[in-house]
Every structure is written in C-alpha cells, then in structure tokens.
MDAnalysis code that builds the backbone (N, CA, C; Angstrom):
import MDAnalysis as mda
import numpy as np

u = mda.Universe.empty(366, n_residues=122, atom_resindex=np.repeat(np.arange(122), 3), trajectory=True)
u.add_TopologyAttr("name", ["N", "CA", "C"] * 122)
u.add_TopologyAttr("resid", np.arange(1, 123))
u.add_TopologyAttr("resname", ["UNK", "UNK", "UNK", "UNK", "UNK", "UNK", "UNK", "UNK", "UNK", "UNK", "UNK", "UNK", "UNK", "UNK", "UNK", "UNK", "UNK", "UNK", "UNK", "UNK", "UNK", "UNK", "UNK", "UNK", "UNK", "UNK", "UNK", "UNK", "UNK", "UNK", "UNK", "UNK", "UNK", "UNK", "UNK", "UNK", "UNK", "UNK", "UNK", "UNK", "UNK", "UNK", "UNK", "UNK", "UNK", "UNK", "UNK", "UNK", "UNK", "UNK", "UNK", "UNK", "UNK", "UNK", "UNK", "UNK", "UNK", "UNK", "UNK", "UNK", "UNK", "UNK", "UNK", "UNK", "UNK", "UNK", "UNK", "UNK", "UNK", "UNK", "UNK", "UNK", "UNK", "UNK", "UNK", "UNK", "UNK", "UNK", "UNK", "UNK", "UNK", "UNK", "UNK", "UNK", "UNK", "UNK", "UNK", "UNK", "UNK", "UNK", "UNK", "UNK", "UNK", "UNK", "UNK", "UNK", "UNK", "UNK", "UNK", "UNK", "UNK", "UNK", "UNK", "UNK", "UNK", "UNK", "UNK", "UNK", "UNK", "UNK", "UNK", "UNK", "UNK", "UNK", "UNK", "UNK", "UNK", "UNK", "UNK", "UNK", "UNK", "UNK"])
u.atoms.positions = np.array([
    [130.979, 111.360, 96.630],
    [130.499, 111.088, 95.524],
    [130.649, 109.589, 95.764],
    [130.888, 108.741, 96.361],
    [131.025, 107.064, 96.444],
    [130.087, 107.129, 97.759],
    [129.483, 107.743, 99.134],
    [128.846, 107.799, 99.727],
    [127.038, 107.730, 98.653],
    [127.215, 108.988, 98.227],
    [126.000, 109.220, 97.837],
    [125.545, 108.003, 96.845],
    [126.424, 106.953, 95.840],
    [126.357, 106.468, 95.309],
    [125.678, 105.018, 95.736],
    [126.631, 104.858, 96.789],
    [126.278, 103.796, 97.757],
    [124.584, 104.029, 98.164],
    [124.190, 104.774, 98.888],
    [123.195, 105.143, 99.492],
    [122.031, 104.744, 98.053],
    [122.291, 105.284, 97.128],
    [121.475, 105.177, 96.007],
    [121.128, 103.226, 95.682],
    [122.820, 102.876, 95.339],
    [122.384, 101.356, 95.504],
    [121.539, 100.708, 96.469],
    [121.795, 101.009, 97.636],
    [120.821, 100.453, 98.210],
    [119.629, 101.074, 98.710],
    [119.457, 102.122, 97.939],
    [117.685, 102.015, 97.708],
    [117.513, 101.307, 96.508],
    [118.198, 101.266, 96.049],
    [117.429, 100.605, 94.104],
    [117.060, 99.152, 95.057],
    [118.512, 98.348, 95.445],
    [118.023, 97.346, 96.127],
    [116.576, 96.726, 96.796],
    [116.415, 97.856, 97.566],
    [114.885, 97.819, 98.615],
    [113.574, 98.336, 97.637],
    [113.830, 99.043, 96.693],
    [112.891, 99.005, 95.800],
    [112.822, 98.125, 95.092],
    [113.696, 97.852, 94.809],
    [113.991, 95.895, 93.365],
    [113.351, 94.927, 94.642],
    [113.492, 94.764, 95.696],
    [112.558, 93.822, 97.015],
    [110.850, 93.878, 97.195],
    [110.701, 95.341, 97.163],
    [109.652, 95.948, 97.728],
    [108.725, 95.526, 95.857],
    [109.133, 95.589, 94.607],
    [108.263, 95.243, 93.845],
    [108.516, 93.485, 93.478],
    [109.556, 92.980, 93.665],
    [109.382, 91.024, 93.868],
    [108.120, 91.014, 94.401],
    [107.983, 91.699, 96.373],
    [106.827, 91.223, 97.255],
    [105.596, 91.818, 96.531],
    [105.810, 92.544, 95.916],
    [104.241, 93.495, 95.583],
    [103.784, 92.584, 93.998],
    [104.790, 91.716, 93.535],
    [104.142, 90.745, 92.653],
    [104.305, 89.325, 92.782],
    [103.917, 89.305, 94.605],
    [103.500, 87.899, 94.841],
    [104.840, 87.142, 94.792],
    [106.076, 87.465, 94.847],
    [107.298, 87.106, 94.726],
    [107.943, 85.901, 93.505],
    [106.865, 86.814, 92.659],
    [107.175, 86.577, 91.008],
    [108.747, 87.394, 90.731],
    [109.274, 86.863, 89.712],
    [110.548, 87.762, 89.373],
    [111.248, 87.421, 89.969],
    [112.694, 88.430, 90.024],
    [113.709, 88.433, 90.374],
    [113.944, 90.050, 90.480],
    [115.022, 90.766, 91.810],
    [115.432, 91.984, 91.530],
    [116.536, 92.376, 90.822],
    [116.509, 92.697, 90.012],
    [117.423, 93.092, 88.829],
    [118.710, 93.678, 89.533],
    [118.101, 94.862, 89.891],
    [119.699, 95.386, 91.087],
    [120.099, 94.495, 92.012],
    [119.496, 93.711, 92.546],
    [120.292, 93.338, 93.441],
    [121.192, 91.989, 93.149],
    [121.167, 91.732, 91.450],
    [121.764, 90.694, 90.737],
    [122.634, 90.913, 90.317],
    [122.413, 92.281, 89.969],
    [123.734, 92.905, 89.328],
    [124.760, 93.086, 90.336],
    [124.249, 93.392, 91.426],
    [124.918, 94.729, 92.867],
    [125.672, 93.312, 92.979],
    [125.235, 92.114, 93.256],
    [126.314, 90.718, 93.568],
    [127.012, 90.402, 93.121],
    [126.787, 90.865, 91.666],
    [128.415, 90.774, 90.468],
    [129.135, 91.117, 91.101],
    [129.060, 92.731, 91.513],
    [129.486, 94.034, 91.513],
    [130.475, 93.509, 93.059],
    [130.238, 92.976, 93.926],
    [130.814, 92.830, 95.721],
    [131.681, 93.137, 95.649],
    [132.433, 92.567, 94.814],
    [134.456, 92.306, 95.109],
    [134.203, 93.897, 95.187],
    [133.504, 94.603, 94.490],
    [134.201, 96.292, 94.470],
    [133.613, 97.172, 95.668],
    [132.814, 96.501, 96.271],
    [131.971, 97.236, 97.318],
    [132.535, 96.707, 98.780],
    [132.844, 95.894, 98.694],
    [133.754, 95.151, 100.097],
    [134.870, 95.969, 100.453],
    [135.168, 96.431, 99.737],
    [136.548, 96.967, 100.514],
    [135.618, 98.298, 101.068],
    [134.855, 98.962, 100.329],
    [134.381, 100.397, 101.292],
    [134.020, 100.291, 102.319],
    [133.616, 99.146, 102.667],
    [133.020, 98.630, 104.289],
    [133.980, 98.848, 105.332],
    [135.061, 98.597, 104.521],
    [136.517, 99.456, 105.733],
    [136.963, 100.766, 105.416],
    [136.761, 101.621, 104.233],
    [136.965, 102.764, 104.076],
    [137.095, 103.737, 105.293],
    [138.200, 104.589, 105.423],
    [138.920, 105.408, 106.531],
    [137.622, 106.653, 106.996],
    [136.804, 106.470, 105.647],
    [135.665, 108.050, 106.066],
    [134.196, 106.996, 106.222],
    [133.655, 107.114, 107.756],
    [132.436, 106.434, 108.093],
    [131.290, 106.833, 106.988],
    [131.503, 107.797, 106.375],
    [130.719, 108.491, 105.617],
    [130.309, 107.350, 104.052],
    [131.567, 106.644, 104.057],
    [131.208, 105.796, 103.186],
    [131.342, 104.200, 103.602],
    [132.098, 104.660, 105.081],
    [132.517, 102.619, 105.348],
    [130.667, 102.587, 105.911],
    [129.909, 103.142, 106.351],
    [128.160, 102.755, 106.662],
    [127.534, 102.764, 105.407],
    [127.135, 103.182, 104.532],
    [126.599, 103.075, 103.577],
    [127.296, 101.875, 103.058],
    [128.265, 101.998, 102.310],
    [129.154, 100.193, 101.764],
    [128.638, 99.043, 102.891],
    [128.352, 99.461, 103.946],
    [127.901, 98.365, 105.051],
    [126.791, 97.964, 105.004],
    [125.520, 99.197, 104.561],
    [124.382, 98.642, 104.338],
    [124.065, 97.933, 102.918],
    [124.642, 98.134, 102.241],
    [124.632, 97.363, 101.153],
    [124.756, 96.105, 100.857],
    [125.750, 96.034, 101.568],
    [126.147, 94.646, 101.966],
    [125.151, 93.923, 102.908],
    [124.547, 94.309, 103.872],
    [123.945, 93.715, 104.560],
    [122.236, 93.902, 103.924],
    [121.896, 94.443, 103.012],
    [120.860, 94.175, 102.066],
    [120.545, 93.292, 101.320],
    [121.571, 93.068, 100.517],
    [122.093, 92.207, 99.288],
    [122.583, 90.961, 100.102],
    [122.465, 90.465, 101.814],
    [122.898, 89.239, 102.278],
    [123.770, 88.595, 102.446],
    [124.938, 89.924, 102.303],
    [126.483, 89.601, 102.009],
    [126.832, 90.222, 103.822],
    [128.147, 89.582, 104.115],
    [128.628, 89.417, 105.146],
    [129.713, 91.030, 104.821],
    [130.150, 91.679, 106.263],
    [130.919, 92.786, 105.783],
    [132.140, 92.470, 106.490],
    [132.956, 93.035, 105.720],
    [134.726, 92.356, 106.566],
    [134.668, 92.842, 107.603],
    [135.564, 92.076, 108.132],
    [135.805, 93.134, 109.969],
    [136.179, 94.033, 109.508],
    [136.133, 94.848, 110.700],
    [136.351, 96.209, 111.304],
    [137.737, 96.411, 111.337],
    [138.523, 97.052, 110.195],
    [140.377, 97.441, 110.252],
    [140.205, 98.151, 111.253],
    [139.120, 99.356, 111.935],
    [139.496, 100.843, 112.745],
    [139.337, 99.929, 114.358],
    [139.794, 101.108, 115.045],
    [139.712, 100.914, 116.431],
    [138.313, 101.539, 116.999],
    [138.077, 101.148, 118.117],
    [136.606, 101.528, 118.437],
    [137.396, 102.936, 119.496],
    [136.379, 104.512, 119.468],
    [136.561, 105.111, 120.021],
    [137.041, 104.954, 121.039],
    [138.375, 106.007, 121.394],
    [139.329, 105.714, 122.986],
    [138.457, 106.481, 124.100],
    [138.706, 106.032, 125.334],
    [137.551, 106.701, 126.845],
    [138.390, 108.079, 126.477],
    [137.525, 108.947, 126.758],
    [138.136, 110.392, 126.893],
    [137.481, 110.979, 125.706],
    [136.662, 110.804, 124.878],
    [136.236, 111.571, 123.825],
    [137.228, 111.648, 122.679],
    [137.756, 110.434, 122.323],
    [138.886, 110.361, 121.311],
    [140.252, 111.590, 121.002],
    [140.318, 111.836, 122.193],
    [141.040, 113.146, 122.296],
    [142.850, 112.834, 122.731],
    [143.786, 113.124, 121.946],
    [144.867, 112.581, 122.194],
    [145.373, 112.849, 123.131],
    [145.954, 111.851, 123.563],
    [145.961, 111.742, 125.297],
    [145.682, 111.606, 126.292],
    [144.123, 111.763, 126.065],
    [142.482, 111.904, 126.968],
    [142.869, 109.978, 127.431],
    [143.283, 109.524, 128.605],
    [142.632, 108.023, 128.861],
    [143.794, 107.430, 128.722],
    [144.401, 106.611, 130.070],
    [145.926, 106.178, 130.214],
    [146.028, 104.881, 129.344],
    [145.048, 104.330, 128.813],
    [145.638, 102.734, 128.478],
    [144.729, 102.835, 126.710],
    [145.397, 103.894, 126.178],
    [144.921, 104.663, 124.533],
    [145.443, 103.624, 123.700],
    [144.788, 103.318, 122.834],
    [145.091, 101.784, 122.216],
    [145.184, 102.693, 120.051],
    [146.644, 102.736, 119.766],
    [146.995, 103.667, 118.532],
    [145.892, 102.507, 117.128],
    [145.222, 103.202, 116.938],
    [144.273, 102.274, 115.808],
    [144.700, 101.268, 114.344],
    [144.293, 100.568, 114.001],
    [144.903, 99.415, 112.918],
    [144.636, 100.354, 111.786],
    [145.732, 100.730, 111.113],
    [145.999, 101.115, 110.139],
    [145.509, 100.139, 108.778],
    [144.813, 100.509, 107.929],
    [144.145, 99.510, 106.882],
    [144.900, 98.822, 105.914],
    [144.854, 97.767, 105.295],
    [145.866, 96.638, 104.816],
    [146.251, 98.002, 103.020],
    [147.276, 97.702, 102.869],
    [147.054, 98.434, 101.457],
    [146.894, 97.586, 100.548],
    [146.470, 97.876, 99.525],
    [145.918, 97.499, 98.463],
    [147.081, 97.748, 97.197],
    [147.405, 96.782, 96.289],
    [147.489, 97.616, 95.263],
    [147.030, 98.698, 94.348],
    [147.759, 99.478, 93.461],
    [146.586, 100.341, 92.781],
    [146.105, 99.652, 91.354],
    [145.184, 99.925, 91.244],
    [144.625, 99.250, 89.894],
    [145.355, 99.507, 88.870],
    [145.033, 98.650, 87.872],
    [145.655, 98.864, 86.715],
    [145.499, 99.969, 85.699],
    [145.508, 100.859, 84.596],
    [145.198, 102.050, 83.859],
    [144.696, 101.380, 82.863],
    [143.876, 100.771, 82.235],
    [143.584, 99.786, 81.100],
    [142.961, 100.793, 80.200],
    [142.488, 101.988, 80.329],
    [142.241, 103.117, 79.190],
    [143.559, 104.052, 79.024],
    [144.289, 103.546, 79.341],
    [146.049, 104.308, 79.220],
    [145.436, 106.222, 79.168],
    [144.819, 106.620, 79.618],
    [144.692, 108.339, 79.512],
    [145.595, 108.834, 80.591],
    [147.067, 108.641, 80.805],
    [147.876, 108.775, 81.319],
    [148.612, 110.168, 80.364],
    [149.152, 111.043, 81.605],
    [149.981, 111.892, 80.312],
    [151.208, 111.851, 80.236],
    [151.680, 110.819, 79.760],
    [152.753, 110.609, 79.592],
    [153.251, 110.849, 77.765],
    [154.010, 110.541, 77.002],
    [153.685, 110.939, 75.912],
    [153.875, 109.214, 75.653],
    [153.046, 108.800, 74.009],
    [153.031, 107.774, 73.461],
    [154.503, 107.148, 73.013],
    [154.963, 107.921, 72.654],
    [156.342, 107.666, 72.020],
    [157.428, 108.257, 73.082],
    [158.402, 107.609, 73.435],
    [159.663, 107.566, 74.757],
    [160.103, 109.660, 73.664],
    [160.664, 110.297, 74.852],
    [161.121, 111.375, 73.821],
    [162.677, 111.442, 73.089],
    [163.305, 109.890, 73.199],
    [164.736, 109.751, 72.407],
    [165.016, 109.115, 71.587],
    [163.239, 109.054, 70.857],
    [163.417, 108.287, 69.843],
    [163.210, 108.989, 68.678],
    [163.708, 109.067, 67.979],
    [163.557, 109.334, 66.404],
    [161.859, 109.558, 65.641],
    [160.942, 110.149, 65.029],
    [159.966, 110.167, 64.601],
    [159.367, 109.310, 63.348],
    [158.140, 108.712, 63.630],
    [158.143, 107.349, 62.337],
    [158.297, 107.966, 61.113],
    [159.276, 107.417, 60.435],
    [159.144, 107.762, 58.935],
    [157.695, 107.597, 57.937],
    [157.261, 108.274, 57.112],
    [155.716, 108.225, 56.593],
    [155.473, 107.513, 55.395],
])
C-alpha cells in the first residue's frame, strides 16, 4: 500500500506543477505545499528495506526538491548477490532502529481497567 500511495503522491505533485505552468506560473502547487509539510514522514521511507517503497519515496522527495537521505543498503555483490559468490563479499548495512510511534488513539486490546481492581461503585 505504501508504494502505491507514494506513486499517487508523486503524480499529484507533478499534476499540480503542470497546472501552475499552464496558469503562467500564477498560484502555487497545493499538493507540493502539503507534502512539504509531511516530508519528515516521507524521508524514512527513502531508506525502506523494500525497493518498491524506497524508490517511489526517493522520487517524491526529488519532485518536492528535497534531498533523499543517504542509502543505508550495500550495492549488489559481485556474483549476482548469491551467498558465498565473490571473495570479498561485504555484509549489507543494517537500517537504523527507530523507536515505535506512540499509540495516540489508544485502540490497544488491553482492558481499560486493570484486572485486579474492583469495579467502580455506581
């Protein structure tokens, strides 16, 4: 789903740019303005382990005029990336661990009242 959303975001910014160009540069690209505000959420996806997410995220950042973060993944190894193929094979770099986001909506399956506490008095 992320990859598809990133592709839609990229296309929205491109269409917004075309609309601004067709109006002789009058106005601004509302899509680009909005996605600029969300760029801190897009940047981590540019280092995603799946290339289907990583590449669209990098394209969105490029369309927005932002620099993509440095690549945390090693280039394909000589020998087609097979294990043990190539004498000087380098282990790929592991992505930096990110703390989990706080649960702001509190939709956890945990009960609201601890199991050991008595029920409230009516």
